[in-house]
Each structure stands twice: as C-alpha cells, then as structure tokens.
N, C-alpha and C positions, 0 to 999 in steps of 0.2 A: 431486381435489384438494385439495391439501395443506395441513395447518390451518397457519396462521400462528403462526411462533415456535415450530413445528419444525421442520418444513424450510426457510422460509423467516423474513426478521424484515423488515421496514420500520422505518428508522432515519431522522432527522430530519439533513443535514448543514448547515453557514453557507451554504454559496452557491445548492445546488442544489435543499434542498428537498426532500422523502420520495424517497428510495432503497431497493426490494426487494433482498435479501442475501440470503444462506444463514443459517436458523434456529441461533441457540446451538448446537447440541446435535452439530452438525458438526465444534464445533473444541473441546470439550472437551478440557481438559488439554494442549492445544497456544495457545501464542501466537498472537492471532488483532486485528488493529487495531480489529475492532469490539466483537467480546465477550469478549475477556481480552488486552487491551495489553500490552506489555515494560515494565519500568520506564526505555524511553530519554527523552530529554530532549525530544525534541519531540513527547510524552506528550499532554500540553494543549492542543496547538495545534489549532484547527478541520479539521476530517476533511474532504477533499470526493473526489472521483472522477472519474479520467478514464478517460468511454465514451469517448472519442476514439479512445484508443487499442486498436492490438490485445489489450492483458492486464490492461485497466480498474483501469487501478493506484488506489490508495488514495495521497491526497498528505497533508501535514499544512500549512498556510497559515502561515510566521512570517511577525512585525509587518508583515514587506516588500511580503508579499502574492505573496510567490514561493510555489510550491508544491513542497515537496522529498518525496520519494518514503517512503515510513510503514517503516521498516526490520522491521515484520511482515509485509506487504505483497509488498514486497522479497522475503523469506525461503521463505513461500508460491508466489509466482510461480519463485522459482527454482527449489524444489524440486519444482515440478511440471512444469518445462523438462528439467531435469536427467531428470526420468522417460520422458522420451518423446524423449531425447538431443538437445534442441535446439542448435543451434548457438551458438557462447561469444559471436557478435555480438548473436545476438538475446537471449542472456541481459545482455549489458552496455547494450544497448539500454531494459532496463527500469531501470534507475539517472539515463538519462542527464535533464539539466532543467537549465533557468536557476537559477542557483543566483545565493545571495547569501554565502553560506556560512553561514549559521544554521543546518543540519545539519550539519556539521563538517566536510565536503568543500570543498576549496581550492577558492575559482569560476571560476579560471581555468583547471585542469586535470581532461581527462575523464578518468571512471577508467582504469586500467590493470587491474585485477583482481576479480575479484567479495569481495563479504564477504557472508554469510550469517548 
C-alpha cells in the first residue's frame, strides 16, 4: 500500500467531499489542477471532479453554478489521449460542456479545434 501524499492524495472538493487523487510527487514541474494550477482566470473557482465521465474531468464551477473544464486537466487529458492515438472526437468530447461564457468559450458554439 502506498503512503498517502506520496503516490496518492486526498483533497476536499466544493460539492463532493474528499476525493483521492495522485500525489504531488507525480506532477512536479508540470501544471496540475490539484497541486500546481496554472495562472488561468478560473483558478480560484471551486473544483469538482466529473467521475461520471470516462475521462474523470476536473471542472471549475463559476458563479452561475456551471462546471467548466479546468484548462490544466484538459491539457493533461489531451496529452494522454494523444499518446494513445485517440480520435479527435474523443479529444473534443473532453471540452464539451454546458457553458454560460464564464470560461471564455462562446456559449453558443461547440469547440471546433483543440487548445491545450
């Protein structure tokens, strides 16, 4: 069994309570929505994990209660999907969400290209 904090970590989320994640040693030197978030405009918004999705996407919850994909989580998932040669449709599925515009994506348009 791994030592908590080395290979795994438990974090509190705004809506879900505790969630077990990877430990901080696994993302040293990289942006990570949990341990080392990039300076994007949503970084202070509450974090939730969409465990109902095949990619377990991390989302940031805006003031309207809408979950927007966390940019660091999207970059990580896109990187892993690219490594295994996933189809573009799966990569686009990662960023699809109900949107009010707070994340910066136009709320009436589906994404047509991948930004990592």
